[in-house]
C-alpha positions as CSV (number, residue, x, y, z in Angstrom):
1,M,0.0,0.0,0.0
2,A,1.1,3.6,-0.6
3,A,0.5,4.4,3.0
4,L,2.9,1.6,4.1
5,R,5.6,2.7,1.7
6,I,5.5,6.2,3.0
7,A,5.6,5.0,6.5
8,N,8.8,3.0,5.8
9,L,10.7,5.9,4.2
10,P,13.2,7.9,6.2
11,V,11.9,11.1,7.9
12,R,13.6,13.5,5.3
13,W,11.9,11.5,2.5
14,V,8.5,11.7,4.3
15,I,8.9,15.4,4.6
16,T,9.8,15.8,1.0
17,G,7.0,13.5,-0.1
18,M,4.4,15.3,1.9
19,T,5.5,18.5,0.2
20,V,5.4,17.0,-3.2
21,L,2.1,15.4,-2.6
22,G,0.5,18.8,-1.9
23,F,0.6,18.8,1.9
24,P,2.5,22.0,2.8
25,L,4.2,21.9,6.1
26,L,3.4,24.4,8.9
27,S,6.4,26.3,10.0
28,N,7.1,28.7,12.9
29,P,8.1,32.0,11.3
30,G,10.3,32.8,14.2
31,Y,12.0,29.5,14.4
32,G,15.7,29.7,13.7
33,Q,15.6,33.5,13.5
34,T,17.4,35.9,15.8
35,P,14.8,38.2,17.5
36,P,15.3,41.9,16.8
37,P,17.0,43.9,19.5
38,S,14.7,45.6,21.9
39,Q,14.2,49.3,21.2
40,P,14.5,51.8,24.1
41,P,11.2,53.5,25.0
42,N,10.5,56.8,23.3
43,V,10.7,59.0,26.3
44,E,10.8,62.8,26.0
45,F,12.5,64.6,28.9
46,V,11.0,67.9,29.6
47,T,12.7,70.6,31.7
48,P,10.2,72.6,33.7
49,T,9.9,76.2,32.6
50,P,10.2,78.7,35.4
51,P,7.5,81.4,35.6
52,P,8.4,84.9,34.2
53,G,10.6,86.8,36.5
54,G,11.9,83.7,38.2
55,S,9.2,83.7,40.9
56,S,5.7,82.3,41.3
57,I,2.5,83.9,42.6
58,Y,1.8,80.7,44.5
59,T,3.7,82.0,47.5
60,I,3.1,84.5,50.2
61,E,5.6,86.8,48.5
62,G,3.7,86.3,45.2
63,G,0.5,87.4,46.9
64,K,2.1,90.5,48.2
65,R,3.4,91.3,44.7
66,L,-0.1,91.0,43.3
67,M,-1.3,93.4,46.0
68,D,1.3,95.9,44.9
69,E,0.4,95.5,41.3
70,A,-3.3,96.1,42.2
71,A,-2.4,99.2,44.1
72,S,-0.5,100.6,41.1
73,A,-3.6,99.9,38.9
74,V,-5.8,101.7,41.4
75,S,-3.5,104.7,41.3
76,G,-4.0,104.8,37.6
77,Q,-7.7,104.3,38.0
78,N,-7.5,101.0,36.0
79,Y,-10.1,99.3,38.1
80,T,-10.5,96.3,35.8
81,V,-6.8,95.3,36.1
82,A,-6.9,96.0,39.9
83,A,-9.9,93.8,40.3
84,Q,-8.2,91.0,38.4
85,K,-5.1,91.2,40.5
86,L,-7.0,91.3,43.8
87,L,-9.2,88.4,42.8
88,Q,-6.1,86.4,41.9
89,A,-4.4,87.4,45.2
90,R,-7.4,86.5,47.3
91,T,-7.8,83.1,45.6
92,V,-4.2,82.1,45.9
93,M,-3.8,83.3,49.5
94,N,-7.0,81.4,50.5
95,Q,-5.6,78.2,49.0
96,L,-2.2,78.7,50.7
97,S,-3.9,79.4,54.1
98,N,-5.9,76.1,53.8
99,Y,-2.8,74.1,52.8
100,Y,-0.7,75.6,55.7
101,Q,-3.5,74.9,58.2
102,S,-3.6,71.3,57.0
103,L,0.2,70.9,57.4
104,S,0.1,72.4,60.8
105,S,-2.6,69.9,61.9
106,S,-0.6,67.0,60.3
107,F,2.5,67.8,62.3
108,L,0.7,68.6,65.6
109,G,2.2,66.3,68.3
110,I,4.9,65.1,65.9
111,D,7.1,68.1,65.2
112,G,6.2,71.2,67.1
113,S,8.5,73.5,65.1
114,A,7.0,72.3,61.7
115,S,3.5,72.7,63.1
116,D,4.1,76.2,64.4
117,S,5.8,77.4,61.2
118,S,2.9,76.2,59.1
119,R,0.4,77.8,61.5
120,R,2.2,81.1,61.3
121,R,2.2,80.9,57.5
122,A,-1.5,80.0,57.5
123,L,-2.2,83.1,59.6
124,E,-0.1,85.4,57.3
125,S,-1.8,84.0,54.2
126,A,-5.2,84.4,55.6
127,Q,-4.4,88.0,56.6
128,I,-3.2,88.8,53.1
129,R,-6.3,87.1,51.7
130,D,-8.6,89.3,53.8
131,Q,-6.7,92.4,52.9
132,A,-7.0,91.6,49.2
133,T,-10.7,91.0,49.7
134,Y,-11.1,94.3,51.5
135,Q,-9.3,96.2,48.7
136,L,-11.4,94.4,46.1
137,A,-14.6,95.6,47.9
138,L,-13.2,99.1,47.8
139,V,-12.6,98.8,44.0
140,Y,-16.1,97.6,43.5
141,R,-17.4,100.6,45.5
142,A,-15.3,103.0,43.5
143,N,-16.7,101.4,40.3
144,N,-20.2,101.9,41.6
145,Q,-20.8,98.1,42.2
146,P,-22.1,97.9,45.8
147,E,-23.8,94.6,45.0
148,L,-20.4,93.0,44.6
149,A,-18.8,94.9,47.5
150,I,-21.3,94.0,50.2
151,P,-20.8,90.2,50.2
152,L,-17.1,90.6,50.4
153,L,-17.3,93.0,53.4
154,V,-19.6,90.6,55.2
155,E,-17.1,87.8,54.4
156,I,-14.3,89.8,56.0
157,I,-16.2,90.4,59.2
158,R,-17.0,86.8,59.5
159,S,-13.3,85.9,59.0
160,Q,-11.7,88.7,61.1
161,N,-14.5,89.3,63.7
162,P,-16.0,92.8,64.2
163,T,-13.4,93.5,67.0
164,R,-10.4,93.3,64.7
165,D,-9.2,96.4,62.8
166,L,-10.0,95.0,59.3
167,G,-13.4,93.8,60.6
168,Q,-14.3,97.3,61.9
169,K,-13.2,98.9,58.7
170,S,-15.4,96.5,56.7
171,Y,-18.4,97.2,59.0
172,Q,-17.9,100.9,58.5
173,Q,-18.0,100.4,54.7
174,L,-21.4,98.6,55.2
175,L,-22.6,101.5,57.3
176,E,-21.6,104.0,54.6
177,L,-23.4,101.8,51.9
178,G,-26.6,101.9,54.0
179,F,-26.5,98.1,54.4
180,V,-26.5,98.4,58.2
181,D,-27.7,101.3,60.4
182,I,-26.0,100.7,63.8
183,P,-22.5,102.2,64.2
184,F,-19.8,100.0,65.7
185,P,-18.1,100.5,68.0
186,R,-20.5,102.9,69.7
187,G,-18.1,103.9,72.6
188,G,-16.0,102.2,75.2
189,T,-13.2,99.9,74.5
190,V,-13.5,97.0,72.1
191,P,-11.8,93.9,73.3
192,M,-8.8,93.0,71.2
193,D,-9.2,89.8,69.3
194,T,-6.0,87.9,68.5
195,S,-7.6,84.8,66.9
196,T,-6.5,83.5,63.6
197,P,-8.6,84.6,60.6
198,S,-10.7,81.8,59.3
199,A,-11.1,80.4,55.8
200,P,-14.4,81.6,54.4
201,P,-16.7,79.2,52.5
202,P,-16.2,79.1,48.8
203,V,-17.9,82.0,47.0
204,P,-18.7,82.2,43.2
205,P,-16.0,84.2,41.3
206,Q,-16.9,87.8,40.7
207,S,-16.3,89.4,37.3
């Protein structure tokens, strides 16, 4: 039988015969070949670009610089630029105050120096934030926009308390706007409040 004759042939003959008879062999395309060398990953190294002037506004010093720029804009009666700078300063300082407060709490009972340092920075940031908010309210008043100034003044009083200097100034502004009708203080000595200004709740951005 043909089948028996094939079975009795050597292996190389069987392979040749199967190819000749129309039975192609399956081969591994990678068999006997050297794999290509691995290619290094295509990684692009990017060097961070420092902000213009070599400093960032996302610092206490940056917030003070924004305040100075806003003051210059007010001197030139450019209230639009002044409002933009003050909005930026108050937003950044509010974030910094929250972050420093969080750091102070995290290090409480672990490292007193680190906790105290962050607490002082939180206080300084909050104070600059409230000053920026007060100046922004004055800009809105000067631009005949009391509806934007009043919420900011109320926010400052809540943060500073009416007994602090900035809180009293804010209340006086409300009195001049006719929003309140009782002067404060009305006489006598107002107790000095040395508490840390608080972080006000989020407010929608003003244009």
